[in-house]
C-alpha positions in Angstrom: -0.2 0.0 -0.2 1.5 3.5 -0.9 0.8 6.7 1.0 0.2 10.2 -1.3 0.7 13.2 0.8 -0.3 16.7 0.1 1.8 19.3 1.8 0.1 22.2 3.3 3.2 23.8 5.6 6.8 23.0 5.4 9.3 25.8 7.2 12.2 25.3 4.5 9.6 27.5 2.3 8.6 30.1 4.6 11.9 31.3 5.8 13.3 32.3 9.3 11.4 35.4 10.0 8.8 35.1 12.7 6.4 37.0 10.9 6.8 34.8 8.0 5.2 31.7 9.3 1.7 31.3 9.7 1.2 29.7 12.9 0.1 31.7 16.1 0.6 31.6 19.8 -2.5 30.7 21.7 -2.1 30.2 25.7 -4.5 29.7 28.6 -4.3 33.0 29.3 -7.4 34.1 27.9 -9.0 32.3 30.5 -6.9 33.7 33.0 -4.3 30.8 33.2 -1.0 31.5 34.1 1.3 28.7 31.5 3.9 30.8 29.4 5.3 30.3 26.0 6.3 30.9 22.7 6.5 30.1 19.0 9.1 30.8 16.3 11.5 29.5 13.7 14.7 27.7 14.6 16.9 24.8 13.3 16.9 21.4 15.0 19.4 18.8 14.2 19.8 20.8 10.5 16.1 20.8 9.9 14.4 24.6 10.2 11.3 24.3 11.4 8.5 26.3 14.0 8.7 25.1 17.8 6.3 25.8 20.5 8.0 25.5 23.7 7.0 26.9 27.1 5.6 26.0 30.8 2.0 24.4 31.0 0.9 25.1 34.5 -2.6 24.2 36.1 -2.5 27.1 38.5 -5.4 29.7 37.9 -7.4 26.9 36.3 -5.1 26.9 33.4 -3.5 23.9 31.4 -2.5 24.3 27.8 -0.3 26.2 25.2 -0.8 25.8 21.6 0.5 26.7 18.2 -2.5 27.1 15.8 -2.5 27.1 12.0 -5.6 28.5 10.0 -6.9 26.6 6.9 -8.1 28.3 4.2 -11.8 27.6 2.6 -10.1 25.8 -0.1 -7.4 23.7 1.7 -10.8 22.4 4.2 -12.5 21.8 0.6 -9.7 19.9 -0.7 -8.8 17.8 2.5 -11.9 16.3 2.6 -10.1 14.0 -0.3 -7.8 12.5 2.1 -7.8 9.9 5.0 -6.0 12.1 7.7 -3.3 14.3 8.2 0.6 14.2 8.6 3.0 15.6 10.8 6.8 15.8 11.1 7.7 16.5 14.3 10.6 16.8 16.8 10.2 17.3 20.4 11.3 16.5 23.9 9.8 12.9 24.5 6.4 14.4 26.2 3.0 13.8 24.9 0.8 16.5 23.2 -2.4 16.9 21.4 -3.4 17.4 17.7 -7.0 19.3 17.7 -8.7 20.4 15.0 -11.2 23.0 15.0 -14.2 23.2 12.6 -17.0 25.9 11.9 -19.4 23.0 13.1 -18.1 24.0 17.0 -19.4 27.5 18.8 -17.6 27.4 21.9 -13.8 27.5 22.8 -13.4 24.2 24.6 -14.7 22.2 21.8 -12.5 20.5 19.3 -11.7 17.3 17.5 -8.7 15.6 19.2 -5.9 13.2 18.7 -3.0 12.6 21.1 0.7 11.5 20.1 3.9 11.4 22.0 6.4 14.2 20.4 9.9 11.5 20.2 13.5 13.5 20.2 14.2 12.7 16.9 12.5 13.4 13.3 9.3 11.4 12.9 6.8 11.8 10.4 3.2 11.0 12.2 0.0 9.6 10.4 -3.4 11.0 11.9 -6.6 9.1 10.2 -9.4 11.8 10.2 -11.5 8.8 11.8 -9.1 8.4 14.5 -9.9 11.9 16.2 -12.3 12.0 19.3 -14.9 14.7 19.7 -14.3 16.6 22.5 -17.3 18.4 24.4 -19.1 17.9 21.6 -21.6 15.6 20.0 -20.7 16.6 16.9 -18.7 14.3 14.2 -15.7 15.7 12.1 -16.2 17.1 8.7 -13.1 17.7 7.1 -14.6 20.1 4.4 -15.5 22.4 7.6 -11.6 22.4 8.6 -10.6 25.8 10.3 -7.8 25.4 12.4 -5.1 22.6 13.2 -3.7 23.1 16.8 -0.4 21.1 18.7 -0.8 21.2 22.0 0.7 21.2 25.1 -2.4 20.1 27.8 -3.6 18.8 30.9 -0.6 18.3 32.8 2.4 21.0 34.0 5.5 20.2 32.2 8.0 22.0 30.1 6.7 21.5 26.4 9.2 21.7 23.5 7.7 20.7 19.9 9.0 21.3 16.6 7.2 21.0 13.5 9.2 20.7 9.7 6.1 20.1 7.7 2.4 19.0 8.1 -0.5 18.2 5.4 -3.3 15.7 3.7 -2.4 12.3 3.2 -4.2 9.3 1.5 -3.7 5.4 2.0 -3.7 3.9 -1.5 
């Protein structure tokens, strides 16, 4: 069985200016939390990437930091032809989540989630759309309505360091 990949993001093609990459930082400060972090382009193990780093704190009802990327309507529509998402990551051996938001969701805490471990070495991870779990919603994931992907450090106190070289859609053929 072969795989087909459709790239949406590759840091090597974006450059090294923090203002050039399409990711943005979202922290629990929006809800009064005390987690801290940042995102930015760096080189890890000879590979250009964008990294989320910081400290996740549960204090003051907090508990997450995130790097988020918004899908265009055209990308979301095209994505519905694929089986899932791939992510090229390098991390610190900790567990992280991949969150998807769609136009089906209204409340900020709702999402579709899949967990992963970001090992200290480059790896390509495949996330089947069928494996994403609905979180605080009864709605089923409709890929054609994708709005955002988030790489999230969440749920426990720890030091986060997760880097993404590229991501996109994939199909098994």
